[in-house]
Residue, then its C-alpha position, 0 to 999 in steps of 0.5 A: r165190697s162197698a169199701e173197695a168200690g168206694a176206694a176204687s171210685v176215689a182212685e178213678a177220680a184222682r186218675l181222672q183229675a190227673d189226666v185232667e191236669r196233664l190235659g190242661t198242661f198240655l192245652r196250655a203249652r199247645d196255646a203257648q205254642i200256638e201264640e208263638l207261631n202266630r208272633s212268628l207269622r206276623q213277624q214273617q208277614e212284617a219282613l215280607r212287607v218290608l221285602e215287598g217295600g224293598s221290591v217296590g224301591a229296587a223297581d224304582v231304583a231300576r226305573l231310574a236306572q233306565e231313565k238315567e241310561a236313556q237321558a245319557q243316550q239322549l245327551q250323547q245325541v244332543q252333544a253330537q248335534l250340537a258339535e255338528v251345529q257348531r261346526a256349521a256354524q264356523a263353516l257359515e262364519g267363514e263363509r260370511a267372512r269370505l263374502t264380506v271381503l268379496c263385498a269389500e273388494e267389489a265396493r272398492q272396485k266401483 
């Protein structure tokens, strides 16, 4: 009976050893999965940082586009003002020429 108990004990120890080895293998595989998930998480975080940087870049581009549009409107306004000033200058030039002629006629009459 003690031989049977010894054999049962050895069998139980072997079974326990096999369980420990299986659990060790399972834990190593689990550690590898966790490490892979950590790598994936780091890659996703880096991608997110790049996208956020891109969002900042996109915001800069949008801001620049708005500034360009505002400057284009200002340019149109300035061009319209310039055209008006040029028309006024031409009118004044015509008036000056007319007054010069009148002054010359008056000078001849005197």
